C-alpha positions in Angstrom: 110.5 98.4 115.5 107.3 96.5 115.1 104.5 98.6 113.7 101.7 96.2 114.6 101.9 93.7 111.7 105.3 92.3 112.4 106.7 93.6 109.1 109.1 96.3 110.3 112.0 95.8 112.6 115.1 97.5 113.9 118.0 96.0 112.0 121.4 96.5 113.7 124.3 97.5 111.5 128.0 98.2 111.6 130.0 100.3 109.1 133.7 99.3 108.7 136.6 100.1 106.5 138.2 97.1 105.0 141.2 97.4 102.6 140.3 101.1 102.0 136.7 100.2 101.2 133.6 101.2 103.2 131.5 98.2 104.0 128.1 98.1 105.7 127.0 94.9 107.6 123.3 94.8 108.3 121.6 92.1 110.5 118.5 91.8 108.2 115.2 90.4 109.5 113.3 89.0 106.5 109.6 87.9 106.5 110.4 84.5 107.9 112.0 86.1 110.9 108.4 86.4 112.2 108.1 82.6 112.0 111.6 81.4 112.8 113.5 84.2 114.5 116.3 83.6 111.8 118.2 86.7 110.6 120.4 87.1 107.5 123.5 89.2 107.2 123.5 91.7 104.3 126.9 93.0 103.3 127.1 96.1 101.1 130.1 98.1 99.8 129.8 101.8 99.3 130.3 102.6 95.6 129.2 106.2 95.4 127.4 109.0 97.3 124.5 109.4 94.9 121.0 109.5 96.5 118.9 106.9 94.6 115.1 106.7 94.5 113.4 103.3 95.4 112.4 103.0 91.7 116.0 103.4 90.5 117.3 100.6 92.7 114.4 98.1 92.6 114.5 94.9 90.6 112.1 95.1 87.7 110.8 92.0 85.8 109.4 91.9 82.3 105.6 92.4 82.9 104.5 93.0 79.3 104.0 89.3 78.6 101.1 88.4 76.2 98.0 86.8 77.6 97.8 83.0 77.3 94.9 81.4 79.1 95.4 78.6 81.7 92.0 77.1 82.5 93.5 75.1 85.4 94.3 78.2 87.4 90.9 80.1 86.9 89.0 80.5 90.2 89.6 81.7 93.7 92.5 80.5 95.8 92.9 80.8 99.6 96.3 81.2 101.2 97.4 78.0 102.9 101.1 78.4 103.7 104.4 80.1 103.2 107.7 78.6 102.1 111.2 80.1 101.9 111.9 77.7 98.9 109.6 75.6 96.7 111.4 72.5 98.0 110.0 73.2 101.5 106.4 72.8 100.2 104.7 69.9 101.8 101.1 68.8 101.9 101.6 68.0 105.6 101.7 71.7 106.6 98.6 72.8 108.5 96.9 75.9 107.0 98.3 79.1 108.6 95.9 81.8 109.7 98.1 84.9 110.0 99.4 85.1 106.4 99.7 88.5 104.9 98.5 87.5 101.4 95.0 86.2 102.0 93.6 85.2 98.6 93.9 85.5 94.8 91.2 85.1 92.2 92.2 84.4 88.5 89.4 85.5 86.2 89.0 84.5 82.5 90.7 86.9 80.1 93.7 87.8 82.3 92.1 89.9 85.1 92.7 88.9 88.8 91.9 90.1 92.3 94.2 89.8 95.3 93.4 90.4 98.9 96.1 91.1 101.5 95.8 91.8 105.2 95.7 95.5 104.5 95.1 95.9 100.8 92.7 94.9 98.0 94.1 94.9 94.5 91.7 94.9 91.6 92.0 96.3 88.1 94.1 95.5 85.0 96.2 98.7 85.5 97.5 97.1 88.8 97.8 93.4 88.0 96.9 90.8 85.4 98.0 87.2 84.7 99.1 85.0 81.9 99.9 81.3 81.8 102.6 80.7 84.4 102.7 84.3 85.8 100.9 86.8 88.0 102.0 90.2 86.5 102.0 92.7 89.4 102.2 96.0 87.4 102.2 98.1 90.6 105.7 96.9 91.5 107.0 95.5 88.2 107.1 91.9 89.3 106.3 88.8 87.3 105.6 86.2 89.9 105.8 82.6 88.5 103.3 80.1 89.6 102.9 76.4 89.3 100.0 74.0 90.1 100.4 70.7 91.9 97.7 68.2 92.6 98.3 65.9 95.6 95.8 63.4 96.8 93.0 65.2 94.9 93.8 68.6 96.3 95.0 71.4 94.0 97.9 73.6 95.3 99.0 76.8 93.7 102.6 77.7 94.5 103.4 81.3 93.6 106.5 83.5 94.0 106.4 86.2 96.6 108.6 89.0 95.5 108.7 91.3 98.5 110.9 94.2 99.2 113.6 91.7 100.3 113.6 90.5 96.7 113.1 93.9 94.9 115.5 96.0 96.9 117.6 93.6 98.9 118.6 91.2 96.1 117.3 88.2 98.0 115.8 85.1 96.4 112.0 85.0 96.1 109.9 83.2 98.7 106.6 81.3 98.0 103.0 81.4 99.0 100.9 78.2 98.8 97.2 78.4 98.0 94.4 75.9 97.8 91.2 76.3 95.9 88.3 78.1 97.6 
């Protein structure tokens, strides 16, 4: 079911019994489904009947890393593209207009500001940064970043740890930014 922003879909599933085990098959529609129409199959085995909270099952990264400055990343960055893997990054990609993550600004001292299509994140209680990582405290994710300069243009490639990563066990995807 699409709720207007393309981030929510009906995902067909089948529950089967295989060799005495209950197995759930889900046709998952990840973020790139919006762009490619490609689905993934998620296969899960029932291990118990306990009701878990999202916080109990979510992946959590170490986000208490000490601050180390990185002068090269300081400044405002505008979303340019999205890649499923870092290897897909290319400078040939035209900027995409409909990206969910719009911008990020790295401030001296470890503060940062992020703008999403429907959310503005500001304040060290929500997120900070240290050399090589954006530390998203609100969801316990340490998103690694790297800088590349190609033909005089700076690119910031940063991990996108969505719900697919946190709750689904999928690999991270990547946003690509250019300097504002």
